[in-house]
C-alpha positions as CSV (number, residue, x, y, z in Angstrom):
1,M,3.5,1.7,-26.5
2,Y,2.0,-1.5,-28.0
3,A,-0.7,-3.7,-26.5
4,R,1.1,-7.0,-26.6
5,L,3.4,-9.3,-28.6
6,V,1.4,-12.1,-30.2
7,G,4.1,-14.0,-32.0
8,E,6.6,-14.2,-34.8
9,E,6.7,-15.6,-38.3
10,I,9.3,-15.8,-41.1
11,A,8.7,-14.0,-44.3
12,Y,8.8,-16.4,-47.3
13,R,8.0,-14.1,-50.3
14,A,8.1,-10.4,-51.1
15,E,6.5,-8.4,-53.9
16,G,7.1,-4.6,-53.9
17,P,5.6,-3.3,-50.6
18,L,4.0,-6.6,-49.7
19,L,5.3,-9.5,-47.6
20,F,3.6,-12.9,-47.9
21,L,3.8,-15.1,-44.8
22,E,2.9,-18.6,-44.0
23,R,0.2,-18.4,-41.4
24,S,0.7,-20.2,-38.1
25,L,-0.9,-17.7,-35.6
26,D,-4.4,-16.4,-34.9
27,V,-4.1,-12.8,-36.2
28,G,-6.6,-10.2,-37.4
29,L,-7.0,-7.9,-40.4
30,N,-5.4,-4.5,-40.2
31,E,-3.3,-5.6,-37.2
32,A,-0.1,-3.7,-36.8
33,V,3.2,-5.5,-37.2
34,E,6.9,-4.8,-36.9
35,V,9.2,-6.3,-39.5
36,E,12.8,-6.7,-38.2
37,G,15.5,-7.2,-40.8
38,A,18.6,-9.3,-40.4
39,D,20.5,-6.1,-39.5
40,G,18.2,-5.4,-36.6
41,S,16.4,-2.4,-38.3
42,V,12.6,-2.4,-37.5
43,R,10.0,-1.3,-40.1
44,L,6.3,-0.8,-39.6
45,G,3.6,-2.7,-41.4
46,R,0.0,-3.9,-41.1
47,I,-1.9,-7.0,-42.1
48,A,-3.7,-6.3,-45.4
49,A,-5.2,-9.7,-46.2
50,L,-5.2,-13.2,-44.7
51,D,-6.7,-16.6,-45.2
52,L,-6.3,-20.0,-43.6
53,E,-2.8,-20.5,-45.0
54,S,-1.2,-17.1,-45.6
55,V,-0.9,-13.6,-44.3
56,T,-0.2,-10.5,-46.5
57,V,1.6,-7.6,-44.8
58,E,1.7,-4.1,-46.3
59,M,5.1,-2.5,-45.6
60,L,4.6,1.1,-44.5
61,D,8.3,1.9,-44.4
62,D,10.8,1.5,-47.2
63,S,11.5,-2.2,-47.8
64,A,14.8,-1.6,-49.7
65,G,17.5,-3.8,-48.5
66,L,15.2,-6.1,-46.7
67,A,16.3,-9.7,-47.3
68,L,14.0,-12.6,-46.7
69,S,16.8,-14.5,-44.9
70,G,16.7,-13.5,-41.2
71,T,13.6,-11.3,-41.5
72,R,11.2,-11.7,-38.6
73,V,7.7,-10.3,-38.3
74,R,6.2,-9.5,-34.9
75,F,2.4,-9.2,-34.5
76,L,1.4,-6.5,-32.1
77,G,-2.1,-7.6,-31.4
78,E,-3.9,-4.3,-32.1
79,P,-4.6,-2.0,-35.1
80,L,-2.4,0.9,-36.0
81,R,-2.7,3.8,-33.7
82,F,-1.6,7.4,-33.8
83,H,-0.4,8.8,-30.5
84,V,-1.6,12.4,-30.3
85,G,-1.4,15.2,-27.7
86,P,-1.7,18.9,-27.0
87,G,1.5,19.8,-29.0
88,L,0.1,18.6,-32.3
89,L,-0.4,22.0,-34.0
90,G,2.7,23.4,-35.8
91,R,4.2,19.9,-36.4
92,I,5.2,18.3,-39.7
93,F,4.9,14.5,-40.1
94,D,5.4,12.0,-42.8
95,G,2.6,9.8,-44.1
96,V,2.5,7.5,-41.0
97,G,2.9,10.1,-38.3
98,K,6.7,10.2,-37.8
99,P,8.1,13.8,-37.3
100,L,9.8,15.4,-40.3
101,D,10.5,18.8,-38.7
102,G,13.4,17.8,-36.5
103,G,11.4,18.3,-33.4
104,P,11.0,15.8,-30.5
105,P,8.5,13.0,-30.6
106,L,5.0,14.1,-29.8
107,A,4.1,14.0,-26.1
108,A,1.2,11.5,-26.4
109,A,-1.9,12.0,-24.4
110,R,-4.1,9.6,-26.3
111,A,-3.8,6.8,-28.9
112,Y,-6.4,6.8,-31.6
113,R,-7.0,4.1,-34.2
114,V,-6.1,5.4,-37.6
115,D,-9.0,3.7,-39.3
116,G,-11.3,5.7,-37.0
117,H,-14.6,4.9,-35.3
118,P,-17.9,5.2,-37.2
119,I,-20.1,7.9,-36.0
120,K,-23.6,6.8,-35.3
121,P,-26.1,8.6,-37.5
122,S,-28.2,9.4,-34.4
123,A,-25.2,11.1,-32.8
124,R,-24.5,13.3,-35.8
125,E,-25.3,17.0,-35.6
126,A,-26.5,18.6,-38.8
127,P,-23.9,21.1,-40.3
128,D,-25.3,24.6,-40.0
129,Q,-22.3,26.9,-39.4
130,Y,-20.5,28.9,-42.1
131,L,-16.7,28.6,-42.7
132,E,-14.9,31.3,-44.8
133,T,-12.2,30.4,-47.3
134,G,-11.2,33.8,-48.7
135,F,-12.5,32.9,-52.2
136,S,-15.7,34.6,-53.3
137,A,-16.5,31.8,-55.8
138,I,-16.8,29.5,-52.7
139,D,-17.9,31.8,-49.9
140,L,-20.5,33.7,-51.8
141,M,-21.7,31.2,-54.4
142,N,-21.0,27.7,-52.9
143,S,-20.6,28.3,-49.2
144,L,-18.6,25.8,-47.1
145,V,-20.4,24.7,-43.9
146,R,-18.6,23.2,-40.9
147,G,-18.9,19.5,-40.9
148,Q,-19.3,19.3,-44.7
149,K,-17.2,17.4,-47.2
150,L,-16.8,19.5,-50.3
151,P,-14.3,18.1,-52.9
152,I,-12.4,20.2,-55.5
153,F,-12.3,18.5,-58.9
154,S,-9.2,19.6,-60.7
155,G,-7.2,18.5,-63.7
156,G,-3.5,18.1,-64.6
157,G,-1.7,21.4,-64.7
158,L,-4.4,23.4,-63.0
159,P,-3.4,25.3,-59.8
160,H,-5.0,23.1,-57.2
161,D,-1.8,23.2,-55.1
162,R,-1.9,27.0,-54.9
163,I,-5.6,26.9,-54.1
164,A,-5.0,24.4,-51.3
165,V,-2.3,26.6,-49.8
166,D,-4.3,29.8,-50.1
167,I,-7.3,28.2,-48.4
168,A,-5.1,26.9,-45.6
169,R,-3.6,30.4,-45.1
170,N,-6.9,32.3,-45.3
171,A,-9.7,30.1,-44.0
172,R,-11.3,31.4,-40.8
173,L,-14.4,31.4,-38.7
174,P,-16.8,34.3,-38.9
175,D,-15.7,37.6,-37.2
176,E,-17.3,36.9,-33.9
177,E,-15.4,33.6,-33.6
178,S,-12.2,34.3,-35.4
179,E,-10.3,35.5,-32.4
180,S,-11.2,32.5,-30.2
181,G,-8.3,30.3,-31.4
182,E,-10.7,27.4,-31.9
183,F,-9.9,26.9,-35.5
184,A,-7.2,24.6,-36.9
185,I,-6.0,23.1,-40.3
186,V,-4.9,19.6,-41.0
187,F,-3.2,19.5,-44.4
188,A,-2.1,16.3,-46.0
189,G,-0.1,16.0,-49.2
190,I,-0.6,12.5,-50.7
191,G,1.9,11.1,-53.2
192,I,3.3,14.5,-54.0
193,P,6.7,15.2,-55.6
194,H,9.5,16.8,-53.5
195,D,9.1,20.3,-55.0
196,S,5.4,20.3,-54.1
197,A,6.2,19.2,-50.5
198,E,8.8,22.0,-50.2
199,F,6.2,24.5,-51.6
200,F,3.6,23.4,-49.0
201,R,6.1,23.6,-46.2
202,E,7.7,26.9,-47.2
203,E,4.4,28.7,-47.9
204,M,2.9,27.5,-44.6
205,E,5.9,28.6,-42.6
206,K,6.3,31.9,-44.4
207,S,2.7,32.9,-43.9
208,G,2.6,31.9,-40.2
209,A,-0.3,29.5,-40.9
210,L,1.8,26.5,-39.8
211,A,1.2,27.6,-36.1
212,R,-2.4,26.5,-36.5
213,T,-1.7,23.6,-38.9
214,V,-0.7,19.9,-38.7
215,L,1.1,19.1,-41.9
216,F,1.4,15.5,-43.3
217,L,3.7,15.0,-46.3
218,N,3.7,11.7,-48.2
219,L,6.1,11.8,-51.1
220,A,5.8,10.1,-54.4
221,S,8.9,8.1,-53.6
222,D,7.3,6.6,-50.5
223,S,5.6,3.2,-50.6
224,S,2.1,2.9,-52.1
225,A,1.0,1.2,-48.9
226,Q,2.0,4.2,-46.9
227,R,0.0,6.4,-49.2
228,L,-3.1,4.5,-48.2
229,L,-2.6,5.5,-44.6
230,T,-1.7,9.2,-45.0
231,P,-5.3,10.5,-45.1
232,R,-6.2,8.2,-42.2
233,F,-3.4,9.6,-40.0
234,A,-4.4,13.1,-41.0
235,L,-8.1,12.5,-40.2
236,T,-7.1,10.9,-36.9
237,A,-5.3,14.1,-36.0
238,A,-8.3,16.1,-37.0
239,E,-10.7,14.0,-34.9
240,Y,-8.4,14.5,-31.8
241,L,-8.3,18.3,-32.4
242,A,-12.1,18.5,-33.0
243,F,-13.5,16.1,-30.4
244,A,-10.9,16.2,-27.7
245,E,-9.8,19.8,-27.9
246,G,-13.0,21.3,-29.2
247,K,-11.6,23.0,-32.3
248,H,-13.3,23.5,-35.7
249,V,-10.9,21.7,-38.0
250,L,-10.6,22.0,-41.8
251,V,-8.9,19.0,-43.4
252,I,-7.4,19.6,-46.8
253,L,-6.3,16.3,-48.6
254,T,-4.4,16.6,-51.9
255,D,-4.3,14.6,-54.1
256,L,-6.8,11.8,-53.5
257,T,-6.3,10.6,-57.1
258,N,-2.8,9.5,-56.0
259,Y,-4.5,7.6,-53.1
260,C,-6.8,5.8,-55.5
261,E,-3.9,4.9,-57.8
262,A,-2.0,3.4,-54.8
263,L,-5.2,1.5,-53.9
264,R,-5.3,0.1,-57.4
265,E,-1.6,-0.9,-57.3
266,V,-1.9,-2.6,-53.9
267,S,-5.1,-4.3,-55.0
268,A,-3.4,-5.7,-58.1
269,S,-0.5,-6.9,-56.0
270,R,-2.9,-8.9,-53.9
271,G,-4.4,-10.6,-57.0
272,E,-7.8,-9.0,-56.4
273,I,-10.3,-8.9,-59.3
274,P,-10.4,-5.4,-60.8
275,S,-13.5,-3.4,-61.6
276,R,-13.9,-0.1,-63.6
277,K,-10.6,1.0,-65.2
278,G,-8.7,-1.5,-63.0
279,Y,-9.8,0.0,-59.7
280,P,-10.9,-2.5,-57.0
281,G,-14.7,-3.1,-56.7
282,Y,-14.6,-1.7,-53.2
283,L,-13.3,1.7,-54.3
284,Y,-16.6,3.3,-53.3
285,S,-16.7,1.9,-49.8
286,D,-13.0,2.6,-49.3
287,L,-13.5,6.3,-50.2
288,A,-16.5,6.4,-47.9
289,T,-14.3,5.4,-45.0
290,L,-12.4,8.6,-45.5
291,Y,-15.2,11.1,-46.5
292,E,-17.6,9.9,-43.8
293,R,-15.2,10.9,-41.0
294,A,-16.3,14.5,-41.6
295,G,-19.1,15.9,-39.4
296,R,-20.2,17.1,-36.0
297,I,-21.1,15.1,-33.0
298,R,-24.0,16.0,-30.8
299,G,-22.9,17.3,-27.4
300,L,-19.3,18.0,-28.5
301,L,-18.0,21.5,-29.5
302,G,-15.7,20.8,-32.4
303,S,-16.2,19.8,-36.1
304,V,-14.3,18.1,-38.9
305,T,-14.8,19.7,-42.3
306,Q,-13.2,18.1,-45.4
307,L,-11.9,19.8,-48.6
308,P,-10.4,16.9,-50.5
309,I,-8.8,17.7,-53.8
310,L,-8.6,15.2,-56.7
311,T,-7.3,15.5,-60.3
312,M,-9.6,14.1,-62.9
313,P,-7.7,12.0,-65.5
314,N,-8.1,13.6,-68.9
315,D,-10.5,16.1,-67.2
316,D,-13.1,13.4,-67.2
317,I,-15.7,14.1,-64.5
318,T,-17.3,10.7,-65.2
319,H,-14.0,8.9,-64.3
320,P,-14.6,6.5,-61.4
321,I,-12.8,8.6,-58.8
322,P,-14.8,11.9,-59.2
323,D,-17.9,9.9,-60.1
324,L,-17.9,7.9,-56.9
325,T,-16.8,10.9,-54.8
326,G,-19.8,12.8,-56.0
327,Y,-22.1,10.1,-54.6
328,I,-20.6,10.4,-51.1
329,T,-19.9,14.1,-50.7
330,E,-22.2,17.1,-50.4
331,G,-21.4,18.9,-53.7
332,Q,-18.2,19.8,-55.6
333,I,-16.1,22.7,-56.7
334,V,-14.9,22.3,-60.3
335,L,-11.9,24.0,-61.8
336,D,-11.9,25.2,-65.4
337,R,-9.1,24.9,-67.9
338,D,-10.4,27.7,-70.1
339,L,-10.5,30.2,-67.2
340,H,-7.0,29.1,-66.3
341,R,-5.7,29.8,-69.8
342,R,-7.2,33.3,-69.5
343,A,-5.2,33.8,-66.3
344,H,-8.3,33.8,-64.1
345,Y,-7.4,32.8,-60.5
346,P,-9.0,30.8,-58.9
347,P,-10.3,29.2,-62.2
348,I,-13.5,27.9,-60.7
349,R,-16.2,26.9,-63.1
350,L,-19.3,28.1,-61.4
351,L,-22.2,26.4,-63.2
352,P,-21.3,22.7,-62.4
353,S,-20.1,23.6,-58.9
354,L,-22.4,23.1,-56.0
355,S,-22.6,23.1,-52.3
356,R,-25.6,21.1,-51.2
357,L,-25.4,22.3,-47.6
358,M,-25.1,26.0,-48.4
359,K,-28.7,26.7,-47.6
360,D,-28.2,25.3,-44.1
361,G,-25.2,27.5,-43.2
362,T,-26.1,30.9,-44.8
363,G,-28.8,33.5,-44.4
364,R,-30.1,35.4,-41.4
365,G,-28.2,34.8,-38.2
366,R,-25.4,32.9,-40.0
367,T,-23.9,35.1,-42.8
368,H,-26.3,37.8,-44.1
369,A,-30.0,37.8,-44.5
370,D,-29.7,38.6,-48.2
371,H,-26.8,36.3,-49.0
372,P,-28.9,33.3,-50.4
373,A,-31.0,35.5,-52.6
374,L,-28.0,37.4,-54.0
375,A,-26.1,34.1,-54.8
376,A,-29.2,32.7,-56.5
377,Q,-29.7,35.9,-58.6
378,L,-26.0,36.0,-59.6
379,Y,-26.1,32.3,-60.5
380,A,-29.2,32.6,-62.6
381,T,-28.0,35.7,-64.4
382,Y,-24.5,34.2,-65.1
383,S,-26.2,31.1,-66.5
384,Q,-28.2,33.3,-68.9
385,A,-25.0,35.1,-69.8
386,R,-23.3,31.8,-70.7
387,Q,-26.3,31.0,-73.0
388,A,-25.9,34.4,-74.7
389,R,-22.2,33.7,-75.2
390,V,-23.0,30.4,-77.0
391,L,-25.6,32.2,-79.2
392,A,-23.0,35.0,-80.0
393,S,-20.6,32.3,-81.2
394,V,-23.2,31.2,-83.7
395,V,-24.8,34.5,-85.0
396,G,-22.1,37.0,-83.9
397,E,-22.5,39.7,-81.3
398,D,-24.1,42.1,-83.8
399,G,-26.9,39.7,-84.3
400,L,-27.9,39.7,-80.6
401,S,-30.6,41.6,-78.9
402,E,-29.8,44.5,-76.6
403,R,-30.7,42.2,-73.6
404,D,-28.3,39.5,-74.8
405,R,-25.5,42.0,-75.3
406,R,-26.2,43.3,-71.8
407,L,-25.9,39.7,-70.4
408,L,-22.6,39.2,-72.3
409,R,-21.2,42.3,-70.6
410,F,-22.4,41.0,-67.2
411,G,-20.9,37.6,-67.8
412,D,-17.5,39.1,-68.7
413,A,-17.6,41.5,-65.7
414,F,-18.7,38.6,-63.4
415,E,-15.8,36.4,-64.3
416,R,-13.3,39.3,-64.2
417,D,-14.4,41.1,-61.1
418,L,-16.0,38.4,-58.9
419,L,-14.7,34.9,-59.8
420,A,-11.2,36.1,-60.5
421,Q,-9.4,37.7,-57.6
422,G,-5.7,36.9,-58.1
423,D,-3.7,37.1,-54.8
424,A,-6.4,39.2,-53.1
425,V,-8.1,37.8,-50.0
426,R,-11.8,38.7,-49.8
427,T,-14.3,38.5,-47.0
428,L,-17.8,37.5,-47.7
429,E,-19.0,41.1,-47.3
430,E,-16.5,42.3,-49.9
431,G,-17.7,39.6,-52.3
432,M,-21.3,40.6,-51.7
433,D,-20.5,44.3,-52.4
434,I,-19.1,43.3,-55.8
435,G,-22.1,41.2,-56.5
436,W,-24.5,44.0,-55.8
437,R,-22.5,46.4,-58.0
438,L,-22.6,44.0,-60.9
439,L,-26.4,43.6,-60.6
440,R,-26.9,47.4,-60.7
441,E,-26.1,47.3,-64.4
442,L,-29.2,45.2,-65.1
443,P,-32.9,46.4,-65.2
444,P,-34.7,45.6,-61.9
445,G,-37.4,43.8,-64.0
446,E,-34.9,41.1,-64.9
447,L,-33.9,40.3,-61.2
448,H,-36.5,37.7,-60.5
449,R,-34.6,36.1,-57.5
450,L,-34.7,39.4,-55.5
451,D,-37.7,40.9,-53.7
452,D,-38.6,44.6,-53.8
453,R,-36.9,45.4,-50.4
454,Q,-33.6,43.9,-51.6
455,I,-33.7,45.8,-54.9
456,H,-34.6,49.1,-53.2
457,E,-32.0,48.6,-50.4
458,H,-29.0,47.4,-52.4
459,L,-29.5,48.4,-56.1
460,R,-30.8,52.0,-55.9
């Protein structure tokens, strides 16, 4: 169970999820503690801050009803660990790894530190293998590569929860690997309301995807300190599945904005000096401790791929959360409110979206030899169509040249037939077929990203 019992102290002050103790023992930062109330109930916590005179403990369980009188804190002498084992898939946990599905405690084979171990840069294997999500806007235009971290930037009211569930249900390895059983999902809901938690649970169970998924549900009513640990428990489960069981794991984290809000709340409770918009100055490094746990390790079979979802306050992509995320991750998928109003699903805004590792995981021997060229041509032509749309808003469609009117028709068809797919699940090949069909409506002389062979083979 636990390494050792270091000692006990008496709580002398409490503020929200924090206990402030008078320090009389030699303890360490992030050390796990047990808080025993006067009624004998035991709650989990960890050391969040300390100095020569005091120790600050974050309560990870509900602190309601915890009186200072008679409360005792036991220091366990080690950091928080998640006990994992072969029966992990198909289970549902709360934000700190306690079963929520009514099943038995997990038969633990190993105990991993939830804050993870940094991967040496020299031990990292460069991501170069494709992972299919079922959405053409991602698979064809911004391909996800195993070991990559590719966030989804959303906004309030946009269907990021539905997108997260659809990717969890439909994501798969390429055809030659899809039957191997070496693919798994780790899905973490962070600070979500009860109806969203039930939606995630019901959809995963109904579709059968739960059998290959580990589901973590941290509710909005749970403590903010627990919210800070939910993605860490989820990533710990993913690292076990990837590097101990050899699986390719896709980690979906939603919503990381709730995580950052909890970090701001806890930071303010500690009396730390705020930075941009009240967030702590270490927000960048804290997010990096999560994002950098994605990747592949040389000599090991598995991989951890991250698809974090965050909502941008006021749809502001320059807000500190998406801004700092963009510096750490390898691209972004941006959702569009105008496409959502027009009932396009998924409402992915293509032009600001980017997968920086797409070139490493697509092409000959990985997806299709003509995949990169097709994606580049579609992107370039759609960009021209958007420019023609802006021009038409000024001079009217009748004032456009025939070429610009043709681009307008292409842009409308591209959004309607390729980007929007409703409930349909598409393979990469089906998305490519639609892309070639759309390009057949354009003169070959305007397709500068395709060579003569590709034009002759696919467009005639």
